[in-house]
N, C-alpha and C positions, 0 to 999 in steps of 0.2 A: 401672665403666662410664663413660666420659665422655659427656656430652651430646651433644656434636658427633658421636661414633661413632653413638650411638643414631639421631640424626635421619638419618644418611646411610644407616643401615641401613633405617630406616622407608621413607625414599624409595626406595631400591632395591626393598622389598617392593611399594610402591604400583606402581610400573613393571612389575615382574613380574606382579603382578596383571592389570594393564591389558593385558599382552600374552599374556594366557588362562591362566597357570600357576595351580597349585592353592594353597590355603592351606597344605597339608601341606608342600608341596615348598618354600614360602618359609620355613617353620618350621624345616624339617629342614635348610635352608642356614644357618642361624644358631641352633643349639641353645643357645647360651649366652644369647641374648636372647629365646627363645622364649616365656618366661612373660610379660614385659612386652608383646611383640608381639602374642600370640594374640588379646586381646579388642581391639585396635585393628584388626586386620587381617579379625577376623570380623565386626565391624560393617560392615565395607566389602562383604564377600562377601553378607551378608544385604541390605543396601540396594540391591544389585544386582538382587535376585530381587523386590523391592518397588516399585522407581523406576518412576514412571509420570506424571512431571510435567515441564514444560519450564522451566528456569532462564535468566532473563536473562543478559546479558554483566555488566549492573552488579551484579546479585546474585552472580554467580561472583567478581566483582573483590572483593566486600565479604567472601564468605565466605573468600577467599584472605588476605585482612588479618586475620580473626579467627583462622585457622589459625596464621599466624606469631605473632599475639599470644599464643596458647595455648602455643606452644613457648617463647616467652620467659618466660612465667610458670613453665612447667615446670621452668625451669633455675634457680629460686629455692632456697636451701638449706633452707628450712623444711619439714618433712615433711608438714604438711597442706598447705602451698601445692602441693606436689610432687602429692599426691592428687588434689586439686582441679583442678590444669592437667591431669591425665591424664584424668579425666572429660570435661573441657571439650574435650579435644582430640578423644576419641572422637566427642563429639556433633558438633563442626566437621568431623572426617573424614567422618562420615555425609553431611552436607550437601554437602562437597565432591565425594565419589565419586558421589552422586545427580546432582549437576549435570553432572559430566562424562560419566555413562552417559547422561543425557537429552540432551545436545548431541551426543554422538557418533551416537546412533540417531535424532535428528530430521532429517527429510528437507530437504535444501537447496531454498529457495524462490528460484528465479531469476526475474528480469523474464521475463514470457512473450514470447515470440518475435514478430517482427511481418513481415507481408507488405504490399506496397503494390500496388495495384489499378493496373493499366498507365493506365487511362483512362476517359472516360466512354461510355456506350453507350445509344442510345436506347431499346433494347429491352431494358434490365437488369431485374434483379429487385429494385432496391432504388433510393428515392429519398430524398434528404436535404433537408429543407426549414427555413426559419428562421421565427420570428414574434416579435411583441413584445407583451408583457401590458401593457395600458394603465396606466400609473402616472404617472411625470414626463414621459412623451414629449411631451406637450403644450407643454413648455418648449421644444421645439427647433424651429428651421425645417428643419434637417437633422442626422442622427446617423449618419454612415457608420461602419461596422465593416468591418476588411479580416481575411478568414481565409486562413492559409497552407495548412491541413492539417487534416483530419477523422480521427480514430480510433474504431474500434468495437472493444470488447473481446469476444472470442468465448470463451464459457464451455465447460464440460464438458470432457472428457478433452483435446480439441485447443485447450486455451487459448492465445490468440494475438491480437496486435493486427491489425487489418485497417484498411489507412490508404489516403485517398485524398486528392488535391488537388482542392479544388471547382472545378468549371467556371465558375462565378461566384464570384469571390473577396470583391467588395465589395458591400455592400447599405446600404440607408439604412432604418434602423429606423423613421423617421416614417411611411413608406410601409406598414407591416406591423403596425399596431395591432389589437388583438382578434383575429377569426377570420381575418384575412388573412395569407397566407404566400407565400413565394418559394422555389421550387426552387433549390438551388445545385448539384446534382450528380444523375446518375442513371447507374447502371451495375449491373454484376452483382457481388455479394460471394458469398462461401461460404455455404451452407445451414447452418442451426443457430440455436442460442440466443445471443443478445449481453445483456451485463449493463451495459455502461457506454458512454457517448458523451462523447469528448473534441473540444472545438474549439480550435485554436491561433489565438489573435488577435495580429495584430501591430501594428494602430493602430485607435484609437477617436478619430473627431474629430466635435465637436458643435458646432452654431452656434445661439445662442440666438435667439428670436423676439424678445424684449424689446429687446435692444440689439444684435443682429447680430455680437455678439463671440464669440469661440472660448469653448466652456465647458471646464472642467477634468473630465474624466470618467475615472474611475479603474476599473482591473479589479482583483478579488482575486487574480489570477494571470493569466499569459498563456496558461495553459491552464485552461480552463473546463471542468467535468465534470459529468455527471448521470449516476447511478445508476439506471437505468430499464430492465429486462428487457423484450426484445421478440425475436420469432423472425421467421427469414427462412425461407421453405418453397419447396418446387418448386410451380410452377404458379401461383403468387402474386405480387404486387408489394406488398413492403413499404414504405410511406412512414413516416419518422420526422421528426416536427417537434419542432425544438429552440426552445423559447420562452426569449426573453431579455426582461429588463425592465431600466428605468432608473429608479432612486429618487435622491431628493434628499437629501443630508445636510448637517449643520451647522446654524449659525443664519442667520435672515434678515441680521442686520447683518454677519456676514462674507461674506455674499454666497451661501453655500451651495456645496457641491459635488455632484457626481453620481457615483454607482456603478452600473456595469453588471455583472449576473449573471445565472446560468441559474434558470429557474424549473423546478423538478422536477414540480410538480402539474399544469402546463400541458403539459408535453412527453410525448412517448411515441409508439408506433409503432401503425400499423393496416395490415390487409392488404384486397386485393380480389382477385378473380381476374384472372389476365394475360390481357389481351384483344388484346395487341400492339398497341396505341394510340400509342405514342410518348410522350414527357415532356410534360406538360401547362403547364409554365411556371407563371406566378403564378395562383394560385388565387383566387378571390373569397371 
């Protein structure tokens, strides 16, 4: 039997098993090769019953390389090399089949769909506010942040992004230290539990008190995110405060640079009964 013939028959049997044919049917189709085929194919069938783990794409690629390497070693003329290669091939086939079976049964994780709230509403059930945790904000006479969009990730079975464009798109963080907040948007969002909040920042411009010059303020990303669960319920107004802070990095000789980032510990949502009082604007 030529090695290339055996390899071709082995591939055909793997495909047939993958399509749902039985081990016995594969062996009956190639009776002259049934003896060397049976232990390899039986290992595949047993693996299908025991498989319960997820194999990454990189692991799948590495396993394929090991399979072909085992096939190359099996073609060596030495009797013992041939036996060792067959044993290695059986083990590799177990991993390959397990990987394919796990990947074939793994649910596809698509990006959650998104909906856009059409506009603000004075009597809405949700208010979005920003604040600043006092850090290096005292270095600035102005620190203006422009936000293009806010995204709320709704959890549960109806996972989706709820997005809106802030009514107030630019704010000055120097006016919002400590407990001070500014409301950027109020409207109605779907009721339920939310797990993340994203703000999409387009520009940050800071002016230093000491020099009057424009400071270099970096963002870790133009999409700042916080994982902080909160609930939007009927008959209540949920206010979520997104806390930002500015920190100074680098050494004094280089003049230092600034980084703006979200503060998870100081951010969060709160609820109060809906009394139909409209939006409060800036809160002291």
